[in-house]
C-alpha positions as CSV (number, residue, x, y, z in Angstrom):
1,M,-8.5,12.9,4.1
2,T,-9.0,11.3,7.6
3,R,-12.7,11.7,7.4
4,H,-12.8,9.4,4.4
5,V,-10.2,6.8,5.4
6,G,-10.7,6.7,9.1
7,P,-7.9,5.9,11.5
8,L,-5.4,4.7,8.8
9,V,-1.7,4.8,9.8
10,I,0.8,5.5,7.1
11,R,4.3,4.3,7.8
12,V,7.5,4.6,5.9
13,E,10.0,1.8,6.4
14,E,13.3,1.1,4.7
15,F,12.2,-2.4,3.5
16,P,9.5,-4.9,4.2
17,D,10.2,-7.0,7.3
18,E,11.3,-10.7,6.9
19,E,7.9,-12.0,7.8
20,T,6.3,-10.0,5.0
21,E,9.0,-11.1,2.6
22,R,8.3,-14.8,3.4
23,A,4.5,-14.4,3.4
24,M,4.6,-12.7,0.0
25,D,7.3,-15.0,-1.4
26,L,9.4,-12.1,-2.5
27,E,12.6,-12.8,-4.4
28,S,14.0,-9.6,-3.1
29,P,13.0,-6.9,-0.6
30,F,13.1,-4.5,-3.6
31,D,10.1,-6.2,-5.1
32,L,7.6,-4.5,-2.9
33,L,7.0,-0.7,-3.0
34,G,4.0,-0.6,-0.6
35,L,1.6,-2.7,1.4
36,Y,-1.8,-2.4,3.0
37,R,-2.4,-4.3,6.3
38,G,-5.8,-4.3,7.8
39,V,-9.4,-5.1,7.2
40,A,-10.8,-3.3,4.1
41,L,-13.7,-0.9,4.9
42,P,-16.4,-3.0,3.2
43,H,-15.5,-5.9,5.4
44,K,-15.4,-4.1,8.7
45,S,-18.1,-4.5,11.3
46,G,-19.3,-1.7,13.4
47,T,-19.2,-4.0,16.4
48,H,-15.8,-5.5,15.6
49,P,-13.6,-3.0,13.9
50,G,-10.4,-5.1,14.2
51,P,-7.6,-5.5,16.6
52,L,-5.1,-3.0,15.2
53,P,-5.5,0.2,13.2
54,D,-5.2,-0.3,9.5
55,Q,-1.8,0.5,8.1
56,V,-0.2,1.5,4.8
57,F,3.5,0.8,4.5
58,L,5.6,2.7,2.0
59,Y,9.0,1.1,1.5
60,R,11.6,3.8,1.0
61,R,14.5,1.9,-0.5
62,P,12.5,0.0,-3.1
63,I,10.6,3.2,-4.1
64,L,13.9,5.0,-4.5
65,D,15.4,2.1,-6.5
66,Y,12.3,2.1,-8.8
67,W,12.6,5.8,-9.2
68,C,16.3,5.6,-10.2
69,E,15.6,2.7,-12.6
70,T,12.6,4.3,-14.3
71,G,13.4,8.0,-14.1
72,E,9.7,8.7,-13.3
73,D,9.0,11.7,-11.1
74,L,9.6,10.7,-7.5
75,A,6.5,12.4,-6.2
76,A,4.4,10.7,-8.8
77,V,5.8,7.3,-7.8
78,V,5.1,7.9,-4.1
79,R,1.6,9.2,-4.9
80,H,0.8,6.2,-7.1
81,V,1.9,3.7,-4.4
82,L,0.1,5.5,-1.7
83,I,-3.2,5.7,-3.7
84,H,-2.8,2.1,-4.7
85,E,-2.5,0.9,-1.0
86,I,-5.3,3.2,0.2
87,G,-7.4,1.6,-2.6
88,H,-6.9,-1.7,-0.8
89,H,-8.2,0.0,2.4
90,F,-11.4,0.8,0.5
91,G,-11.7,-2.8,-0.7
92,F,-10.4,-2.5,-4.3
93,S,-8.4,-5.4,-5.7
94,D,-5.3,-5.0,-7.8
95,E,-7.4,-5.8,-10.8
96,D,-9.9,-3.1,-9.9
97,M,-7.2,-0.5,-9.6
98,E,-5.5,-1.5,-12.8
99,R,-8.8,-1.1,-14.6
100,I,-9.4,2.3,-13.1
101,E,-5.9,3.5,-14.0
102,A,-6.4,2.2,-17.6
103,E,-9.6,4.2,-17.9
104,K,-8.1,7.5,-16.9
């Protein structure tokens, strides 16, 4: 996988931090299952790759809460969130990924 995504850091945190909650105007920290932070690959420059490594955050408690509420398979939920956030790394928008998921 690393040869396709490059130096992408995947982090698991309990919840989004307060700064993220404010920036995304979340009503609750449970409203966000994952987040991509970085510069999407199509926007990277070979001469200026960016100050920090790109990161995908998976938020453990919101994912577990979602799993309990929906009864979906936990591995499928985690896989979906991870693929969605890696999609942002490749430059896909939420709308792009919704369209791709609807086509499968």
